[in-house]
PyMOL CGO cylinders between C-alpha atoms (Angstrom):
from pymol import cmd
from pymol.cgo import CYLINDER

trace = [
    CYLINDER, -25.51, 19.02, 12.57, -23.75, 20.09, 9.40, 0.3, 1, 1, 1, 1, 1, 1,
    CYLINDER, -23.75, 20.09, 9.40, -23.21, 17.88, 6.38, 0.3, 1, 1, 1, 1, 1, 1,
    CYLINDER, -23.21, 17.88, 6.38, -20.51, 15.30, 6.98, 0.3, 1, 1, 1, 1, 1, 1,
    CYLINDER, -20.51, 15.30, 6.98, -19.89, 16.59, 10.51, 0.3, 1, 1, 1, 1, 1, 1,
    CYLINDER, -19.89, 16.59, 10.51, -19.50, 13.55, 12.68, 0.3, 1, 1, 1, 1, 1, 1,
    CYLINDER, -19.50, 13.55, 12.68, -16.80, 11.57, 14.33, 0.3, 1, 1, 1, 1, 1, 1,
    CYLINDER, -16.80, 11.57, 14.33, -15.44, 8.46, 12.67, 0.3, 1, 1, 1, 1, 1, 1,
    CYLINDER, -15.44, 8.46, 12.67, -12.84, 7.52, 15.32, 0.3, 1, 1, 1, 1, 1, 1,
    CYLINDER, -12.84, 7.52, 15.32, -11.45, 9.01, 18.46, 0.3, 1, 1, 1, 1, 1, 1,
    CYLINDER, -11.45, 9.01, 18.46, -9.42, 11.61, 16.42, 0.3, 1, 1, 1, 1, 1, 1,
    CYLINDER, -9.42, 11.61, 16.42, -10.98, 11.90, 13.01, 0.3, 1, 1, 1, 1, 1, 1,
    CYLINDER, -10.98, 11.90, 13.01, -14.19, 13.53, 11.71, 0.3, 1, 1, 1, 1, 1, 1,
    CYLINDER, -14.19, 13.53, 11.71, -15.69, 12.65, 8.28, 0.3, 1, 1, 1, 1, 1, 1,
    CYLINDER, -15.69, 12.65, 8.28, -15.60, 16.40, 7.32, 0.3, 1, 1, 1, 1, 1, 1,
    CYLINDER, -15.60, 16.40, 7.32, -11.75, 16.24, 7.33, 0.3, 1, 1, 1, 1, 1, 1,
    CYLINDER, -11.75, 16.24, 7.33, -11.93, 13.89, 4.37, 0.3, 1, 1, 1, 1, 1, 1,
    CYLINDER, -11.93, 13.89, 4.37, -14.61, 15.64, 2.19, 0.3, 1, 1, 1, 1, 1, 1,
    CYLINDER, -14.61, 15.64, 2.19, -13.81, 17.14, -1.26, 0.3, 1, 1, 1, 1, 1, 1,
    CYLINDER, -13.81, 17.14, -1.26, -13.52, 20.94, -0.79, 0.3, 1, 1, 1, 1, 1, 1,
    CYLINDER, -13.52, 20.94, -0.79, -15.32, 21.85, -4.00, 0.3, 1, 1, 1, 1, 1, 1,
    CYLINDER, -15.32, 21.85, -4.00, -18.43, 19.61, -3.72, 0.3, 1, 1, 1, 1, 1, 1,
    CYLINDER, -18.43, 19.61, -3.72, -18.41, 18.34, -0.10, 0.3, 1, 1, 1, 1, 1, 1,
    CYLINDER, -18.41, 18.34, -0.10, -18.70, 14.74, -1.32, 0.3, 1, 1, 1, 1, 1, 1,
    CYLINDER, -18.70, 14.74, -1.32, -16.86, 11.98, 0.62, 0.3, 1, 1, 1, 1, 1, 1,
    CYLINDER, -16.86, 11.98, 0.62, -15.93, 8.53, -0.47, 0.3, 1, 1, 1, 1, 1, 1,
    CYLINDER, -15.93, 8.53, -0.47, -13.80, 6.90, 2.17, 0.3, 1, 1, 1, 1, 1, 1,
    CYLINDER, -13.80, 6.90, 2.17, -12.53, 3.37, 2.54, 0.3, 1, 1, 1, 1, 1, 1,
    CYLINDER, -12.53, 3.37, 2.54, -12.95, 2.28, 6.17, 0.3, 1, 1, 1, 1, 1, 1,
    CYLINDER, -12.95, 2.28, 6.17, -9.49, 0.75, 6.23, 0.3, 1, 1, 1, 1, 1, 1,
    CYLINDER, -9.49, 0.75, 6.23, -7.91, 4.10, 5.49, 0.3, 1, 1, 1, 1, 1, 1,
    CYLINDER, -7.91, 4.10, 5.49, -9.48, 5.59, 8.65, 0.3, 1, 1, 1, 1, 1, 1,
    CYLINDER, -9.48, 5.59, 8.65, -8.54, 2.60, 10.77, 0.3, 1, 1, 1, 1, 1, 1,
    CYLINDER, -8.54, 2.60, 10.77, -4.94, 2.81, 9.68, 0.3, 1, 1, 1, 1, 1, 1,
    CYLINDER, -4.94, 2.81, 9.68, -4.84, 6.62, 10.16, 0.3, 1, 1, 1, 1, 1, 1,
    CYLINDER, -4.84, 6.62, 10.16, -6.20, 6.24, 13.70, 0.3, 1, 1, 1, 1, 1, 1,
    CYLINDER, -6.20, 6.24, 13.70, -3.43, 3.65, 14.47, 0.3, 1, 1, 1, 1, 1, 1,
    CYLINDER, -3.43, 3.65, 14.47, -0.85, 5.98, 12.83, 0.3, 1, 1, 1, 1, 1, 1,
    CYLINDER, -0.85, 5.98, 12.83, -2.23, 8.93, 14.94, 0.3, 1, 1, 1, 1, 1, 1,
    CYLINDER, -2.23, 8.93, 14.94, -1.89, 6.84, 18.14, 0.3, 1, 1, 1, 1, 1, 1,
    CYLINDER, -1.89, 6.84, 18.14, 1.70, 5.76, 17.28, 0.3, 1, 1, 1, 1, 1, 1,
    CYLINDER, 1.70, 5.76, 17.28, 2.71, 9.38, 16.26, 0.3, 1, 1, 1, 1, 1, 1,
    CYLINDER, 2.71, 9.38, 16.26, 1.29, 10.77, 19.44, 0.3, 1, 1, 1, 1, 1, 1,
    CYLINDER, 1.29, 10.77, 19.44, 0.36, 14.13, 17.95, 0.3, 1, 1, 1, 1, 1, 1,
    CYLINDER, 0.36, 14.13, 17.95, -2.66, 15.35, 15.97, 0.3, 1, 1, 1, 1, 1, 1,
    CYLINDER, -2.66, 15.35, 15.97, -2.62, 14.52, 12.21, 0.3, 1, 1, 1, 1, 1, 1,
    CYLINDER, -2.62, 14.52, 12.21, -4.00, 17.28, 9.83, 0.3, 1, 1, 1, 1, 1, 1,
    CYLINDER, -4.00, 17.28, 9.83, -5.49, 15.97, 6.71, 0.3, 1, 1, 1, 1, 1, 1,
    CYLINDER, -5.49, 15.97, 6.71, -4.57, 18.31, 3.73, 0.3, 1, 1, 1, 1, 1, 1,
    CYLINDER, -4.57, 18.31, 3.73, -6.47, 16.22, 1.20, 0.3, 1, 1, 1, 1, 1, 1,
    CYLINDER, -6.47, 16.22, 1.20, -8.75, 13.26, 1.53, 0.3, 1, 1, 1, 1, 1, 1,
    CYLINDER, -8.75, 13.26, 1.53, -11.39, 12.40, -1.09, 0.3, 1, 1, 1, 1, 1, 1,
    CYLINDER, -11.39, 12.40, -1.09, -11.20, 14.34, -4.39, 0.3, 1, 1, 1, 1, 1, 1,
    CYLINDER, -11.20, 14.34, -4.39, -13.86, 14.40, -7.01, 0.3, 1, 1, 1, 1, 1, 1,
    CYLINDER, -13.86, 14.40, -7.01, -12.73, 14.26, -10.66, 0.3, 1, 1, 1, 1, 1, 1,
    CYLINDER, -12.73, 14.26, -10.66, -13.00, 18.04, -11.01, 0.3, 1, 1, 1, 1, 1, 1,
    CYLINDER, -13.00, 18.04, -11.01, -10.91, 18.81, -7.94, 0.3, 1, 1, 1, 1, 1, 1,
    CYLINDER, -10.91, 18.81, -7.94, -8.45, 16.18, -8.69, 0.3, 1, 1, 1, 1, 1, 1,
    CYLINDER, -8.45, 16.18, -8.69, -7.83, 17.79, -12.15, 0.3, 1, 1, 1, 1, 1, 1,
    CYLINDER, -7.83, 17.79, -12.15, -7.62, 21.26, -10.40, 0.3, 1, 1, 1, 1, 1, 1,
    CYLINDER, -7.62, 21.26, -10.40, -4.84, 20.16, -8.10, 0.3, 1, 1, 1, 1, 1, 1,
    CYLINDER, -4.84, 20.16, -8.10, -2.89, 18.36, -10.73, 0.3, 1, 1, 1, 1, 1, 1,
    CYLINDER, -2.89, 18.36, -10.73, -3.65, 14.86, -9.38, 0.3, 1, 1, 1, 1, 1, 1,
    CYLINDER, -3.65, 14.86, -9.38, -2.86, 11.77, -11.39, 0.3, 1, 1, 1, 1, 1, 1,
    CYLINDER, -2.86, 11.77, -11.39, -5.60, 10.23, -13.46, 0.3, 1, 1, 1, 1, 1, 1,
    CYLINDER, -5.60, 10.23, -13.46, -5.77, 7.11, -11.31, 0.3, 1, 1, 1, 1, 1, 1,
    CYLINDER, -5.77, 7.11, -11.31, -5.41, 8.90, -8.02, 0.3, 1, 1, 1, 1, 1, 1,
    CYLINDER, -5.41, 8.90, -8.02, -6.49, 6.82, -5.06, 0.3, 1, 1, 1, 1, 1, 1,
    CYLINDER, -6.49, 6.82, -5.06, -7.89, 10.11, -3.54, 0.3, 1, 1, 1, 1, 1, 1,
    CYLINDER, -7.89, 10.11, -3.54, -10.73, 9.57, -6.10, 0.3, 1, 1, 1, 1, 1, 1,
    CYLINDER, -10.73, 9.57, -6.10, -11.73, 6.20, -4.55, 0.3, 1, 1, 1, 1, 1, 1,
    CYLINDER, -11.73, 6.20, -4.55, -11.27, 7.10, -0.82, 0.3, 1, 1, 1, 1, 1, 1,
    CYLINDER, -11.27, 7.10, -0.82, -7.93, 5.12, -0.40, 0.3, 1, 1, 1, 1, 1, 1,
    CYLINDER, -7.93, 5.12, -0.40, -5.51, 8.01, -0.03, 0.3, 1, 1, 1, 1, 1, 1,
    CYLINDER, -5.51, 8.01, -0.03, -4.83, 11.02, 2.12, 0.3, 1, 1, 1, 1, 1, 1,
    CYLINDER, -4.83, 11.02, 2.12, -2.18, 13.79, 2.28, 0.3, 1, 1, 1, 1, 1, 1,
    CYLINDER, -2.18, 13.79, 2.28, -1.11, 14.53, 5.87, 0.3, 1, 1, 1, 1, 1, 1,
    CYLINDER, -1.11, 14.53, 5.87, 0.66, 17.67, 6.89, 0.3, 1, 1, 1, 1, 1, 1,
    CYLINDER, 0.66, 17.67, 6.89, 4.07, 16.90, 8.35, 0.3, 1, 1, 1, 1, 1, 1,
    CYLINDER, 4.07, 16.90, 8.35, 7.08, 19.27, 8.92, 0.3, 1, 1, 1, 1, 1, 1,
    CYLINDER, 7.08, 19.27, 8.92, 9.94, 18.63, 6.55, 0.3, 1, 1, 1, 1, 1, 1,
    CYLINDER, 9.94, 18.63, 6.55, 12.16, 17.75, 9.46, 0.3, 1, 1, 1, 1, 1, 1,
    CYLINDER, 12.16, 17.75, 9.46, 9.86, 14.94, 10.59, 0.3, 1, 1, 1, 1, 1, 1,
    CYLINDER, 9.86, 14.94, 10.59, 8.93, 13.38, 7.15, 0.3, 1, 1, 1, 1, 1, 1,
    CYLINDER, 8.93, 13.38, 7.15, 11.29, 10.44, 7.08, 0.3, 1, 1, 1, 1, 1, 1,
    CYLINDER, 11.29, 10.44, 7.08, 10.29, 9.28, 10.47, 0.3, 1, 1, 1, 1, 1, 1,
    CYLINDER, 10.29, 9.28, 10.47, 6.60, 9.87, 9.69, 0.3, 1, 1, 1, 1, 1, 1,
    CYLINDER, 6.60, 9.87, 9.69, 6.86, 7.91, 6.38, 0.3, 1, 1, 1, 1, 1, 1,
    CYLINDER, 6.86, 7.91, 6.38, 8.56, 5.02, 8.13, 0.3, 1, 1, 1, 1, 1, 1,
    CYLINDER, 8.56, 5.02, 8.13, 5.93, 4.98, 10.82, 0.3, 1, 1, 1, 1, 1, 1,
    CYLINDER, 5.93, 4.98, 10.82, 3.10, 5.08, 8.29, 0.3, 1, 1, 1, 1, 1, 1,
    CYLINDER, 3.10, 5.08, 8.29, 4.54, 2.02, 6.47, 0.3, 1, 1, 1, 1, 1, 1,
    CYLINDER, 4.54, 2.02, 6.47, 4.88, 0.18, 9.77, 0.3, 1, 1, 1, 1, 1, 1,
    CYLINDER, 4.88, 0.18, 9.77, 1.18, 0.93, 10.51, 0.3, 1, 1, 1, 1, 1, 1,
    CYLINDER, 1.18, 0.93, 10.51, 0.18, -0.87, 7.27, 0.3, 1, 1, 1, 1, 1, 1,
    CYLINDER, 0.18, -0.87, 7.27, 0.01, 1.81, 4.70, 0.3, 1, 1, 1, 1, 1, 1,
    CYLINDER, 0.01, 1.81, 4.70, 1.03, 0.39, 1.27, 0.3, 1, 1, 1, 1, 1, 1,
    CYLINDER, 1.03, 0.39, 1.27, 2.87, 3.59, 0.23, 0.3, 1, 1, 1, 1, 1, 1,
    CYLINDER, 2.87, 3.59, 0.23, 3.97, 6.77, 1.99, 0.3, 1, 1, 1, 1, 1, 1,
    CYLINDER, 3.97, 6.77, 1.99, 5.45, 9.38, -0.36, 0.3, 1, 1, 1, 1, 1, 1,
    CYLINDER, 5.45, 9.38, -0.36, 7.34, 12.57, 0.67, 0.3, 1, 1, 1, 1, 1, 1,
    CYLINDER, 7.34, 12.57, 0.67, 7.44, 15.32, -1.96, 0.3, 1, 1, 1, 1, 1, 1,
    CYLINDER, 7.44, 15.32, -1.96, 10.66, 17.07, -0.53, 0.3, 1, 1, 1, 1, 1, 1,
    CYLINDER, 10.66, 17.07, -0.53, 9.95, 20.59, 0.43, 0.3, 1, 1, 1, 1, 1, 1,
    CYLINDER, 9.95, 20.59, 0.43, 6.22, 20.32, 0.32, 0.3, 1, 1, 1, 1, 1, 1,
    CYLINDER, 6.22, 20.32, 0.32, 4.91, 19.87, 3.80, 0.3, 1, 1, 1, 1, 1, 1,
    CYLINDER, 4.91, 19.87, 3.80, 2.85, 16.75, 3.50, 0.3, 1, 1, 1, 1, 1, 1,
    CYLINDER, 2.85, 16.75, 3.50, 3.07, 13.01, 3.13, 0.3, 1, 1, 1, 1, 1, 1,
    CYLINDER, 3.07, 13.01, 3.13, 0.84, 11.19, 0.67, 0.3, 1, 1, 1, 1, 1, 1,
    CYLINDER, 0.84, 11.19, 0.67, -0.28, 7.90, 2.29, 0.3, 1, 1, 1, 1, 1, 1,
    CYLINDER, -0.28, 7.90, 2.29, -2.42, 5.24, 0.70, 0.3, 1, 1, 1, 1, 1, 1,
    CYLINDER, -2.42, 5.24, 0.70, -3.79, 1.73, 1.38, 0.3, 1, 1, 1, 1, 1, 1,
    CYLINDER, -3.79, 1.73, 1.38, -4.33, 0.55, -2.19, 0.3, 1, 1, 1, 1, 1, 1,
    CYLINDER, -4.33, 0.55, -2.19, -2.23, 0.19, -5.24, 0.3, 1, 1, 1, 1, 1, 1,
]
cmd.load_cgo(trace, "trace")
């Protein structure tokens, strides 16, 4: 078995959330539970673009200083532009505290903290 390669829920593997530069993972269990609920409601696979970020990687991608990615409470999920409003509304109804669309970028930032 490779580092961080194990199933967390029916649809998510820990490896999907690891920092791409150092392979570290810090993940709040509630984030994964809400993502699983969102996945079931959405009815399609969710692709995690960004989960946990170490300080170095967060700086490299231009993340904010107090990014919830750094404490395992946020994820960016790939969503086609045409579906972003519906996905954002569904994420909020599944209990996420924020769901942010960045216009023409093909992902939604979702978080449980803040």
